PLY file of the C-alpha trace (Angstrom):
ply
format ascii 1.0
element vertex 110
property float x
property float y
property float z
element edge 109
property int vertex1
property int vertex2
end_header
-5.17 13.12 32.64
-3.36 16.00 34.52
0.36 15.26 35.75
1.42 17.43 38.80
5.30 18.36 39.63
4.61 16.52 42.54
3.79 13.18 40.71
7.54 13.23 39.39
9.32 14.17 36.47
7.41 14.03 33.53
9.71 14.68 31.00
11.80 11.33 31.84
8.71 9.18 31.46
7.56 10.84 28.47
10.74 10.71 26.44
9.66 7.64 24.14
6.62 10.29 22.80
8.36 12.75 22.66
8.25 13.10 18.70
4.04 12.99 19.51
4.51 15.33 22.29
3.35 19.06 21.66
4.07 21.46 24.62
1.04 23.75 24.68
2.80 26.48 27.01
5.82 27.98 27.22
6.04 26.98 31.01
5.81 23.47 29.70
3.12 22.71 32.30
0.74 21.45 29.56
0.91 19.22 26.37
-0.73 17.42 23.66
0.42 13.58 22.99
-0.30 12.73 19.80
-1.04 9.09 18.33
0.17 10.56 14.66
1.46 14.46 13.49
-0.84 16.57 12.04
1.57 16.13 9.04
1.17 12.29 9.37
-2.79 12.71 9.33
-2.57 15.10 6.03
-0.36 12.71 4.16
-2.94 9.53 4.43
-5.82 12.08 3.77
-3.90 13.31 0.76
-2.89 9.90 -0.20
-6.71 8.64 -0.05
-7.39 11.45 -1.84
-5.00 11.22 -4.84
-5.76 7.32 -4.56
-9.31 7.38 -5.39
-8.49 10.43 -8.15
-10.36 13.09 -5.88
-8.28 16.08 -6.47
-9.89 19.15 -7.28
-12.68 17.90 -5.49
-14.53 19.98 -2.39
-15.15 17.80 0.73
-17.10 18.79 4.36
-15.25 18.10 7.44
-17.81 15.70 8.12
-17.36 14.01 4.87
-13.76 13.40 5.67
-14.08 11.70 8.88
-17.56 10.72 9.08
-18.36 9.90 5.25
-19.32 6.46 4.14
-16.13 6.73 1.90
-13.82 7.04 4.39
-15.49 4.26 6.63
-11.87 2.03 6.32
-10.08 4.72 6.26
-7.46 5.35 9.85
-8.46 8.84 9.55
-12.00 7.95 9.75
-13.43 9.53 12.93
-10.29 11.90 13.45
-11.47 15.01 15.69
-12.01 18.02 14.41
-9.04 19.96 16.08
-6.86 17.20 14.46
-8.41 17.51 11.31
-8.03 21.12 10.94
-4.33 20.72 11.70
-3.83 17.96 9.16
-5.21 20.41 6.50
-3.93 22.97 7.71
-0.30 21.50 6.98
-1.36 20.28 3.68
-2.27 23.82 2.80
1.16 25.07 3.61
1.95 22.57 1.15
-0.06 23.83 -1.28
-2.06 20.23 -1.43
-5.15 21.81 -0.15
-7.26 24.86 0.77
-9.97 25.05 4.06
-12.86 27.26 2.85
-16.05 28.34 4.40
-19.50 26.53 3.31
-22.61 27.57 4.23
-22.98 25.18 6.70
-19.37 25.27 8.11
-16.09 24.51 7.22
-14.61 22.29 4.07
-11.48 21.46 2.07
-10.71 21.39 -1.88
-7.60 19.25 -2.91
-5.50 19.96 -5.40
0 1
1 2
2 3
3 4
4 5
5 6
6 7
7 8
8 9
9 10
10 11
11 12
12 13
13 14
14 15
15 16
16 17
17 18
18 19
19 20
20 21
21 22
22 23
23 24
24 25
25 26
26 27
27 28
28 29
29 30
30 31
31 32
32 33
33 34
34 35
35 36
36 37
37 38
38 39
39 40
40 41
41 42
42 43
43 44
44 45
45 46
46 47
47 48
48 49
49 50
50 51
51 52
52 53
53 54
54 55
55 56
56 57
57 58
58 59
59 60
60 61
61 62
62 63
63 64
64 65
65 66
66 67
67 68
68 69
69 70
70 71
71 72
72 73
73 74
74 75
75 76
76 77
77 78
78 79
79 80
80 81
81 82
82 83
83 84
84 85
85 86
86 87
87 88
88 89
89 90
90 91
91 92
92 93
93 94
94 95
95 96
96 97
97 98
98 99
99 100
100 101
101 102
102 103
103 104
104 105
105 106
106 107
107 108
108 109
């Protein structure tokens, strides 16, 4: 949904959500509201990987969010853009590496 300035001040209404709000432009006219921050999604994914002894394994992005093995996980069904941001956060922590596969992108966990 788009909010226009004529609808009133946006910032006060979003104050409780601010920690999950990310501005998309310098003028603060567009923003993204996230259920969880990418780092939080990354943590959940990595916990699942560790819990199941899957470090040093390679997964396609599809397997992570749509595969049978993750069906009962909170990150199952996560959109690709959010998934990539979560994996980038893990990559910065040296816990994962996003890789290119023949049929798309994947990730290797460490």
